[in-house]
C-alpha positions in Angstrom: 0.6 128.6 154.5 3.1 127.0 151.9 4.0 129.2 148.7 3.2 126.8 146.5 -0.3 127.6 145.3 0.8 131.0 144.7 3.7 130.0 142.9 1.8 127.4 141.1 -0.5 130.5 140.0 2.4 132.8 138.9 4.0 129.9 136.9 0.8 129.0 135.1 0.3 132.6 134.4 3.9 133.1 133.2 3.2 129.9 130.9 0.0 131.4 129.7 1.7 135.0 129.1 4.6 133.1 127.0 2.0 131.3 124.9 0.4 134.3 123.9 3.6 136.1 123.2 4.7 133.4 121.0 1.3 133.6 118.9 1.6 137.1 118.7 5.1 137.2 117.4 4.0 134.0 115.1 0.5 134.4 114.0 0.5 131.4 111.7 1.6 129.3 114.7 -1.7 127.7 116.4 -1.8 125.9 119.6 -1.9 122.3 119.3 -5.6 122.0 120.3 -6.1 124.5 117.7 -6.9 123.7 113.9 -4.3 124.5 111.5 -4.6 127.6 109.1 -7.3 130.5 109.4 -6.8 134.1 110.8 -10.4 133.8 112.5 -8.9 130.5 114.6 -6.2 132.5 115.5 -7.8 135.8 116.6 -10.3 133.5 118.6 -7.4 131.3 120.3 -5.7 134.8 121.4 -9.1 136.1 122.9 -9.8 132.7 124.4 -6.4 132.8 125.8 -6.3 136.2 127.2 -9.7 135.6 128.8 -8.3 132.7 130.8 -5.1 135.2 131.7 -7.5 137.7 132.9 -8.9 134.9 135.1 -5.7 133.5 136.5 -4.5 137.1 137.4 -7.7 137.9 139.3 -7.5 134.2 141.0 -4.0 135.1 141.6 -4.8 138.7 143.0 -7.8 137.5 145.2 -5.6 134.8 147.0 -3.0 136.9 148.0 -5.4 139.3 149.5 -6.7 136.6 151.4 -3.2 135.5 152.6 -2.5 139.1 153.9 -5.5 139.4 156.0 -5.6 135.8 157.4 -9.0 134.7 156.0 -9.0 131.2 154.6 -9.2 130.8 151.1 -12.3 130.2 149.7 -13.1 127.3 147.4 -13.4 128.3 143.8 -15.5 127.0 141.0 -13.3 126.0 138.3 -12.8 128.3 135.4 -10.5 126.0 133.5 -7.6 123.2 133.9 -5.5 125.5 136.0 -8.4 126.6 138.7 -9.4 122.9 138.9 -5.8 121.8 139.7 -5.6 124.9 142.4 -8.7 124.3 143.7 -8.1 120.5 144.3 -5.0 121.8 145.9 -6.7 124.0 148.3 -9.3 121.4 149.3 -6.8 118.9 150.0 -4.7 121.0 152.1 -7.4 123.5 153.8 -6.8 122.0 157.3 -3.3 122.3 157.2 -3.5 125.6 156.1 -6.0 126.7 158.8 -3.9 125.1 161.3 -1.2 127.0 160.3 -2.8 130.7 160.1 -4.6 129.8 163.2 -3.6 132.2 166.4 -2.3 130.1 169.3 -4.0 130.2 172.3 -1.3 130.8 174.3 -1.3 134.3 172.2 -4.6 135.3 173.3 -4.4 133.8 176.9 -4.2 136.6 179.6 -0.4 137.3 180.2 1.2 137.4 183.5 3.1 140.6 184.6 5.1 142.8 182.7 8.8 142.0 183.3 10.0 144.1 185.8 11.6 146.9 185.6 15.4 147.1 187.4 14.9 151.1 187.1 12.2 150.9 189.4 13.6 148.7 191.7 16.7 150.8 191.8 14.7 153.9 192.4 13.2 152.3 195.5 16.8 151.4 196.9 17.7 154.8 196.7 15.0 155.6 199.3 16.8 157.2 202.0 13.8 156.1 204.4 14.1 152.7 203.2 14.6 150.4 206.2 16.5 147.7 206.2 13.6 145.3 206.1 12.2 147.2 202.8 16.1 146.8 201.2 16.0 143.3 201.8 12.7 142.9 200.3 13.4 144.7 197.1 16.4 142.7 196.7 14.6 139.9 197.1 12.1 141.2 194.1 15.2 142.2 192.0 16.5 138.2 192.0 13.0 137.0 191.5 12.9 139.0 188.6 16.3 137.6 187.1 18.0 140.9 187.2 20.7 140.5 190.2 23.8 140.6 187.5 22.3 143.8 186.1 21.7 145.4 189.2 25.5 144.7 190.2 26.5 145.9 187.3 25.0 149.0 187.7 26.2 149.5 191.2 29.8 148.3 189.6 29.3 151.5 187.1 28.4 154.0 190.2 31.8 153.1 191.9 33.9 153.5 189.2 32.2 156.9 187.9 32.6 158.2 191.8 35.5 156.3 193.4 35.6 158.9 196.0 32.2 158.2 197.4 32.1 155.9 200.5 28.5 155.5 199.8 28.8 154.4 196.4 31.5 151.5 197.6 29.1 150.5 200.6 25.9 150.0 197.8 28.5 147.7 195.6 29.5 145.6 198.6 25.7 144.9 199.7 24.8 144.1 196.0 27.9 141.5 195.7 26.4 140.0 198.9 23.5 140.0 197.0 25.1 137.1 194.6 25.7 134.8 197.3 22.1 134.0 197.7 21.9 133.1 194.1 25.0 130.9 194.3 24.2 129.4 197.7 27.0 127.1 199.5 29.4 126.9 196.5 32.5 128.2 195.9 31.5 131.0 194.4 29.9 132.2 197.4 33.7 133.1 198.8 34.5 135.2 195.9 31.7 137.3 196.3 31.8 137.5 199.8 35.2 138.4 199.2 34.6 141.1 196.7 31.9 142.7 199.3 34.4 142.6 201.6 37.0 144.9 199.6 34.4 147.3 198.6 33.6 147.8 202.5 37.1 148.0 203.1 37.4 150.9 200.1 34.9 152.8 202.0 36.1 152.6 205.3 39.5 153.9 203.4 37.4 156.8 202.3 35.7 157.4 205.9 36.7 155.3 208.7 34.0 156.9 210.5 31.2 155.3 208.0 28.8 153.5 210.2 27.2 151.8 207.5 30.5 150.3 205.8 32.0 148.9 208.9 28.3 147.7 210.2 28.3 145.4 206.7 31.6 144.4 206.8 31.2 143.1 210.2 28.0 141.4 209.8 29.4 140.2 206.4 32.5 138.5 208.4 30.4 136.8 211.0 28.5 134.8 208.5 32.2 133.4 207.3 32.8 129.4 208.3 34.5 129.3 211.8 37.4 127.5 209.6 38.2 130.9 208.6 38.8 132.6 211.6 36.8 135.9 210.6 34.6 136.1 213.5 37.5 137.6 215.8 37.6 140.0 213.2 34.1 140.5 213.0 34.4 141.1 216.7 36.6 143.8 216.5 34.7 146.0 214.0 31.5 145.6 216.6 33.7 146.4 219.1 34.7 149.6 217.4 31.2 150.2 216.4 29.9 150.1 220.0 32.3 152.6 220.8 31.5 154.9 218.2 27.4 154.8 219.0 28.7 156.1 222.3 29.2 159.3 220.7 25.9 159.2 218.3 22.4 159.9 218.6 20.7 156.1 219.5 19.1 154.7 216.1 17.3 151.7 216.0 19.7 150.5 213.8 22.4 150.8 216.2 20.4 148.0 218.5 21.8 145.2 216.2 25.3 145.9 217.1 25.0 144.6 220.6 23.2 141.5 219.3 25.8 140.3 216.9 28.7 141.5 219.3 26.9 139.1 222.1 26.1 136.4 219.7 29.5 136.2 218.5 31.3 136.4 222.1 28.7 133.6 222.9 29.8 131.3 219.9 33.4 131.8 221.0 32.7 130.8 224.6 33.1 134.1 225.9 29.8 134.3 228.0 30.8 137.1 230.2 31.7 139.3 227.5 28.3 138.1 225.9 26.4 139.4 228.9 28.3 142.8 229.0 27.1 143.3 225.4 23.8 142.2 225.5 23.1 144.4 228.7 24.3 147.4 227.3 22.7 147.2 224.2 19.1 146.0 226.5 20.1 149.5 228.5 20.2 151.8 225.7 17.1 149.9 223.6 14.7 148.9 226.0 11.9 148.2 223.7 13.9 145.9 221.6 12.3 142.5 222.2 15.0 140.5 220.9 18.0 142.1 223.2 15.3 142.0 226.1 15.3 138.5 225.6 18.8 138.1 225.2 19.5 140.2 228.4 16.9 137.8 230.2 18.8 134.8 229.4 22.0 136.3 230.4 20.2 136.6 234.2 19.8 140.6 233.7 
């Protein structure tokens, strides 16, 4: 609501008080409407003026109370010229006043889900039993919530605080890769892919046998555009992983090493090596449907 009614009443009250002060200071002076001369007339005028001031004070107090409570101002019976002016103004502007104090529909409409909490996402990502599919799903939700930059900053801080921890570097590299989903096929994609590759390299410098770091690096390299020639480098890392896995207890994720390795050889036209990779994988993971399909295509 505009401040005009309250300001108008305050100014009117102030004027009335000033007039009363003049009369008290100079009892011989009368308002223009009063007959000249006579102490009785002055006293009568003062009493009337005090009543008017009291009425204005009450009106002002009521109006302020109504404004604080959010209720529309009541339409009063005029008690004098000032009340009539204020009353007329309120009647003229009542609809405007109601529109200004009305609660917008969207304010009372059912709200959607509360903004996602980054900490809850990070706690889910920290689950040691989280599958790759679950990991990808959580990052998808992070992107949808518009929290990718905050998540990346979180993993950057972790890597800075614990620079000798290869796990922190792997997590950071994975976070950088998530930015590629946001920037799409743009020059920025190469920037984030390079940052991820360097994070994986730092992890491997700390622990050359870190399977997750080498696998993440190899997968990332395999998706670079062929013009950059990264596929051969990816093959080198998958070959290292294949030999490394020979001395490890089989894990479901290890099957993907043979899938990627065979696919990359196939892309380069080296079908014999592709078949060899798929065959080895299918023998080690006979329940893997994709490897079984590749092995079948290869004539095994």
